N, C-alpha and C positions, 0 to 999 in steps of 0.2 A: 404631388408627392409620391416617391417611389416606395416599394416595400422595405428597401434597406434604409431610408429615412424613418418610415413608420416605425422599424425594428429599434433604430437609434432613440428614437423619442420615446418608446415603452421602455427602453433601457434606463433612460434618463428618470422617467415616472418611478421605476423599480428601485433606483438608488434614494429616491425621496422617500420611500416608504418608512423609512427610521424615523424621519421628522416630519412627515405628514401622512400618515398610515391611510386615514380616510379619503382625503382627496386623490392619493396615489392609485389607490384601490379601485377607486370609482372609475377614474381614468382608463385605468390598465384594462379593467373589465368591459369597460364600453369599448376600448380600440381593439381589444382580442375579438370581441363578436364581430366589428365592423372587417377587421382584417380576414377573419375567416369567411366572411359574405363575399368580400373582394376575391380571395383565392378561389373560392367556388364560382364565382362568375367568370373568373378568367379561365378556368378549366371547362366551364359549358361554351363559352367562345371559340376555345381550340377545338371542342369537340365538333362544333357547328363548322368551322373550317375545315376539319376533316370530311365532315358531310358534303361540303360543298366542292370539294375535288372528286367526289364521286356521282354528284348529282349536276345536270346541265341546267335544268330549270328553277328559277327563284320561285318562292311562294308570294301570293299575293298578300296586300296587307290584310284583306278580311280573313285570310287562312291563318294568317300569324295572331290576329285576333281572337279566333275561334279556338285557336290551341291553348292561347293565353288562359282564356277564360276556362276552359277545361282543365288545364294544370292547376289554376289557382282552385277551384272548386274542389279537386282531388285531394289537394295539400291541406284543405280546410276541414 
């Protein structure tokens, strides 16, 4: 599903708020959070691609895992 399709779905849910306010609100809140997370992931992936243009060597799986663990601990 593209972001445009997601926006269309969210607009349809918004239209249903008058007849089904609770269901529409729950789904809109859920999809809004998911959309924000997806946009953040897309931005992060684009940043990684920019870094790949400047750096020749790839990271090992172990290094990636260690960084992931560190970032997870910092965020908690």
